N, C-alpha and C positions, 0 to 999 in steps of 0.2 A: 454400092456407095450407096443407094437408096437405104436397103434393108439394112446398113450401120444404121443410119443416123432416125431409124424407127425402131433397129434394140439402145439406141444410148436416151431416148424421148422414153421409154418404157417403161427402161431401170432408171427415169433422171438426175443421170451424167450426161444430160444437156447441155450447157454452154447459153443458152435462153431459159429462162423457168414455164415461158410457156410453148415447149418443145411439145409438150405431153398431149397436150392439147391437142396438136398439128402432127400425134407420129400416127395417128393412121393413113393418110393420103400419101406419106413416104411411096407403103408400097405400091398403092393406085398409079402413082407414077411412077415408079418403075416398073411396073408391070405398061404404061402407056408410052415408055421409053421403050423395052422391046415388040410393041404393036409399031410403030413406030420406022425399028430396024428390020421390022421382017421378021422378025427371027422368034424363040423361042424359049422360056427365059430354062434356066436350070431347073432340077427338082430338088427341092429341099426344104 
């Protein structure tokens, strides 16, 4: 889900006009979620 948010924000298709400003955070949120779960994120 976080990757999709980052992609939409980077493309300028997110609902919030400020999304591009916050897009870099989405990847970090996703990474942290994997860490909290004790899992390794998928490659890609």
